[in-house]
N, C-alpha and C positions, 0 to 999 in steps of 0.2 A: 362331386367336386366340380366337374365340367358343367353339369346341368345347373348347379347352384350359381355358377358364374354366367349363366345365360349364354352358353356357347351353343351355336347351332350345329346340328348333326346332318346326316344323310337321310333324306325322306324315303321311306319304302312304301308304306301304305298308310291309310288313315286309321287302321285298326291298332297300330302299335306306335310307340314313341320313336322319334328319330334316333339313329345310331350315332352316338358321339365318339365312342371308343370301344375297342375290344381289349379285354384283359384276360390273360392266361398266365398263371403263376406270377413270375416277375416281368413278363413281357407286356408292354402297353403299346397299343396301336391306335393312334388318333386319326380320325377321318374327318375330312371337310371337303366341300365342293367349291370353296372360294379360297383365294390366297389369304385374305384378311382373317377368315374364319380359322384357318390352321394356325396362323400366327397368334391369334388370341388364345387358342388352346395351349400353345407352347408357353405363352406368358403365364397362364394359370398354373401350368405344371412347374414352371420355374419358381413361382411364389410358394407352391406347395412343398417343393424340395428344400427351399430356404427355411420354411417354417419347421419342418421335421428333420432338418439336418441330413437330407438324403442327396445322393449324387447320381447323375445320369452318365452312363457310358457313351460318350460321344463317338467313339470308334464304331459302335454298333448301331448308332442312331442315324437313320437315313430318311430322306424324303423321296417318294416316288410320285410322279405326276402321271396319272393314267389318261392317255389320249390316243386317238387313232393314228395320228401322225403329226409332223411338224416339230420344230425345235422348241426348247424351253424359252418362254418369253423373258424379257429383261426384268419384268416386275415379279416374276415367280422366284422370289428369294425369301428365305426364312432365317431367323436368328434365334439362338437359344443361349441365354446367359452371356450375351455379348459376342457370341461366336457364330459364324455362318454355318448353316446346316448343309451337308453334302446332299446333292440331288443325284439319284442313281436311276439307271434304266431297269435294273432288276433288284429284287429284294426277297430274301428267303424268310418266310414266316411259318413257324411250326413245321419246318421240313419241306415246305412247298415253295418253289420259286415263282414269284409273280413278275410279269413283264409289264412295262409301261405301255406297251402296244396291245395289251390284252391277248397275247398269244401264249401258247403252252410249249412252244418249240424249245426254248432254253430250259424250261423245267424238265422236259423229257431227256434232253441232252445231259443234264446234270445227274438225273437219276440213272441213266445208262452209264455215266462215268463212275458213279459210286458203286454201281453193281459190278462193273468191270474190275474195280479194285478188289472188291470182295471175292470175285471170281478168280482173280489171279492167286489169291491166298488159298482158295479151295483147290485150284489146279496144282499148286505147289505141294499141298498136303497129299493129294492123290498120287503125285509123282513119287513122293517119299514112300508111300505105302505100296507103290507099284500096282495100283488098282485103277483100271479104266473100264471096269464093268459098267455097262450103261445103266443097269438097274440102280446100282449104288450111286453113280454119278448124278443121275437125274433125280433121285430121291433127295440128295443134298442140294441140288440146284433148285428144286421146287420148294425146299424148306428154308433155304438161306438167301438165294439170289432173287427169286420171283417176288417175295414181299418187298424187296428194295425197288425192283422195276415197276411194280404196280402201286407204289405208295401214292396216295392222293388221286388214284384213278377215278374216284367218284366224280371229280370235276373235269378231268382232261381225257378220260377214257372213251369218249364217244367217237373218236377218230382213230384209225390205225396209224401207229407211229413206227416208222422204219428204224429209228434209233433204238427203240426198245426191242424190236424184233431181231435186230442185228446181234444182240448179245447172245441170244439162244442159238442163232445160226452159227456164230463163231464157235460156241461151245460144242455143238454137234460136230463141226469139222475137226476140233481138237480131239474129241473122243475117237473119231475115225482115223485121225492122223493124215488127213488129206489137205490139199492146197486150200488156202483161204480164198482163192479165186474160183473154187468149185461152185456149181449152182446150188443155191440155197435149198430149193425144193427137193433136190436129190439128197443133200446132206440130212435134212430133216426126215426124208423118207427112209433112209437107212436106219435112223434112230427111232423111227415111229413117233415123231413128235408133231403135234399140231402147232400152229402159230400161237403166240402168247395173247393175241387179241381175244381168243376164246375165254380168257380169264378177265382181262381188264375191261372189256366192253360190257361185261355183266355187272360190274360194280356200280356204274351210274344208275342202272335199272334198280338194283337193290336199294340204293340211296333214295331213289324216287319213291319206292314203296315205304321206306322208313319215314320220309317226309309226309306221306299221305296219312300216317298214323299219329303225327304230331298235333298238339293243340294249336288252334288257330292263332294263339298269342305268341307262339314261338317265332323267332326271327327267321330260321330256315324256311318255315312254312310260308311266311309272308313274302320272303324273297322269291320263293317259287311262284307264288301267285302273281307277283310283279312281272317276272320273266314270262309267265304264261300269258298275261295280258299284252305284253309287248310283242309276243309271237303272233298274237291274233291281228296285229296291225297289218293291213294289206300292203302298206307302202314301205314296210321295213325290209330292206334287202340283206342286212347283216344278221346271220343266225346267232342266237344265243344258246345257252346250255339246254334250255327247254326245246328249242328248235331241233338241236342235234339229237337229243334223247328221243323225240318223236320220230326222227328219221331212222334211228336204229330200230325202233319197234316196227315201223312200217317196212323196213328192209327185210326183216325176218318174219314178216307175216302176222304181226300182232298189233296192227293198227286199230283193230276193234277194242283192244284192251285200253289203248290210249283214249279213244273216243268215249269209252264208258267211264273214264276216270280212275281205272284200276282194275285188277283182276278179281274174280270172285273168290278164288282160293289162291293166295300168294305162293304157297308151297308147291302146288301143282303147276302154277304158271312158271315159276322159276325153274322147275325141273324140265318143263317143256322148252323153255327158252334156252337153257343150257344145252339141251340135246339138239335143238335147231341150229344154234350157232356152231356147234361141233360138226353137225352134218353138212352145213354150208361150207365150212372150212375144208372138210374132206372132199367135197365136190370141187371146190376151187383148186385143191392140190391135184386131183385127177385131171382137171381141165388143163391146167398149166403143163402137166406132164405130156398130155396128148398134143398140145399145140406148140410146144417148144422144140425147135430143131436140135438143141443141145441134148435133149432127153430122148432122142429117137432110139438110141441103143438101150438106154436104161429102162424105157417103158416096155421093152420086149420081155423082161423077166420080172419087173417090179409091178405087182398087181394090187397089193394091199399096203396100207400105211401101218406097218408093224415093225417093231424092232427086230432086225435080222439076228438069227441065232448064232451066226459065226462070231458076232461081237462079244459073246459071252465066254466061249471056251477056246478060241484061238489065241495064240501068243500075239503080242502087239505087232511085231514085224509082219507076221502073216496076215493079221487083221488089217493092218495098214495097206499092205499090197493088194489084197482083194478089194477093199473099199475103194482104193484109188483106181483100180481097173474098172469097177462097176460104175463109178461116177465120172470116169474119164479124166480124173485129176492127174493120174500118172505120176505121183510123187513117190517113186519106189525107193526103198533103202539102197544106199550107194556103197556101203562098206560092210565087210564081214562082221564088224563089231556090232552091227545093228541086228544081227540075228542069223543072216545067211548071206552068202556071196551073190552078187548080181547075176552071174551066169546061170544059177539055178532058178531064177525067177520065172521064166516062161513055163517051165515044167510045173512049178508050184501053182501058178495061175491056171494052167490047164486043168489040173486036178481039182482045185477049189471051185473053178467056174462050173465044171461038170457036176459038182456036188450041190452047189447052192444057187446057181442062176436058173 
């Protein structure tokens, strides 16, 4: 429809035709690099809808102008069926939020927000079942919450994101029953959890390997080739997806894989990369424990990143008291209704500390 009307698209490479639109189910995304080009496509769509008696949901139809900075120009206005189109800074397409500034900050914030909503429902169910066993909790967390947090990480997962990491950190503190202000590395240490980037930083590499196996006529393959050529430009200061992917591989010691255009055995490579990322995350955890003044007491007895056994068989009040003491959160139960009276707390801590510390 658009090509027959001689609508210009976005040029990728000489090997494939320009991209005029993306269509998935009933979602239509029209692309143009000029104001008049997009308006022409809107006019074609309007005629098509009139011909086949179709309607467009204007509430969900938005325009996003991608640029590095600056306000929308007065000429950047578009009409459809006599009505002005709304110009937005963000737009969600197929579950991924795109920013007009070409940043993934808002995307990750929304993913974290959606994950927290699901996590609140999960915590409510666990409270009803009176079950804070870390094995059960993290099995559900990995099955339900992590897929939400890492959705679309193939494109944004080349950088560590604190909004994503904070969801797991808060869940660890909830399981332990400690203060939200407690140090994150100690909370994850008690639960034996590595940061989530060991999961989402692997996804861009997997997608890169998938692209390498695509036919050269596929749009993802040609988009990669375009980004690769842009990365080769010596005067380009802004990194793109390919630049960041290369940085990830170099950081973990696989620069030779990038230079050779891919691994010899993808399965062996991915296994080694997974282990390397986890090993580096573990080294980073140990380094932060040793160098943080807040962890001076904790590092005296915490030597390995494993889930502590007391979290499995102690009652919640005792578990909360010991965890608070170990991480110096000191959020002790204050009433007898929470399991035991406050005066008995020092004796309980003395016994438990001598057993587990």
